[in-house]
C-alpha positions as CSV (number, residue, x, y, z in Angstrom):
1,X,-114.3,-11.0,246.7
2,X,-115.7,-12.3,243.5
3,X,-115.5,-16.0,242.6
4,X,-114.7,-17.5,239.2
5,X,-116.6,-20.4,237.6
6,X,-114.0,-22.9,238.9
7,X,-114.4,-21.6,242.5
8,X,-111.2,-19.4,242.8
9,X,-111.5,-16.0,244.2
10,X,-110.1,-13.0,242.3
11,X,-107.7,-12.3,245.1
12,X,-106.3,-15.9,244.9
13,X,-105.8,-15.5,241.2
14,X,-104.0,-12.2,241.5
15,X,-101.8,-13.5,244.3
16,X,-100.8,-16.6,242.2
17,X,-100.1,-14.4,239.2
18,X,-97.9,-12.1,241.3
19,X,-96.0,-15.0,242.8
20,X,-95.4,-16.5,239.4
21,X,-94.2,-13.3,238.0
22,X,-91.7,-12.8,240.8
23,X,-90.5,-16.4,240.6
24,X,-90.1,-16.1,236.8
25,X,-88.2,-12.9,237.1
26,X,-85.9,-14.3,239.8
27,X,-85.1,-17.4,237.7
28,X,-84.4,-15.4,234.6
29,X,-82.0,-13.1,236.5
30,X,-80.2,-16.0,238.2
31,X,-79.6,-17.7,234.9
32,X,-78.5,-14.5,233.1
33,X,-74.7,-14.1,232.8
34,X,-73.9,-11.4,235.3
35,X,-71.7,-11.0,238.4
36,X,-73.2,-11.8,241.8
37,X,-73.4,-8.2,242.8
38,X,-75.1,-7.2,239.6
39,X,-77.5,-10.1,240.0
40,X,-78.4,-9.1,243.6
41,X,-78.9,-5.5,242.5
42,X,-81.2,-6.7,239.7
43,X,-83.1,-8.9,242.0
44,X,-83.6,-6.1,244.5
45,X,-84.8,-3.8,241.7
46,X,-87.2,-6.4,240.4
47,X,-88.5,-7.2,243.9
48,X,-89.2,-3.5,244.5
49,X,-91.0,-3.2,241.1
50,X,-93.0,-6.4,241.9
51,X,-93.9,-5.1,245.4
52,X,-95.1,-1.8,243.8
53,X,-97.1,-3.7,241.2
54,X,-98.6,-6.0,243.9
55,X,-99.6,-2.9,245.9
56,X,-101.2,-1.4,242.8
57,X,-103.0,-4.6,242.1
58,X,-104.2,-4.9,245.7
59,X,-105.4,-1.3,245.6
60,X,-107.2,-1.9,242.2
61,X,-108.7,-5.1,243.7
62,X,-110.1,-3.3,246.7
63,X,-111.6,-0.6,244.5
64,X,-113.2,-3.3,242.3
65,X,-114.7,-4.9,245.4
66,X,-115.9,-1.6,246.7
67,X,-117.5,-0.7,243.4
68,X,-119.4,-4.0,243.3
69,X,-120.3,-3.9,246.9
70,X,-122.1,-0.6,246.3
71,X,-123.9,-2.1,243.3
72,X,-125.0,-5.2,245.3
73,X,-126.2,-3.1,248.2
74,X,-128.2,-1.0,245.7
75,X,-129.8,-4.1,244.2
76,X,-130.6,-5.4,247.6
77,X,-132.3,-2.1,248.6
78,X,-134.3,-2.1,245.4
79,X,-135.4,-5.7,246.1
80,X,-136.5,-4.7,249.6
81,X,-138.4,-1.8,248.2
82,X,-140.1,-4.1,245.7
83,X,-141.0,-6.6,248.4
84,X,-142.5,-3.8,250.6
85,X,-144.6,-2.5,247.7
86,X,-145.9,-6.0,247.0
87,X,-146.7,-6.5,250.7
88,X,-148.6,-3.1,250.7
89,X,-150.6,-4.1,247.7
90,X,-151.8,-7.4,249.3
């Protein structure tokens, strides 16, 4: 997982964003003038949408990490090759 300049991992930031979005949507719905049944239905719909979005963000995050893992492994392999070439030349 990548780390930001202030020491937070990208997963932590995504999770905080998702929780904030869910909480904000819930508060907005609770304060909107609607019947209890209508409010519960809206909350259920928003929760399902938030879950789908969180799943998509998690999938995108895993793909992001996988892409960078491959790049890092490639750089490590190149570094090892360079070290081996230097050792051979000595």
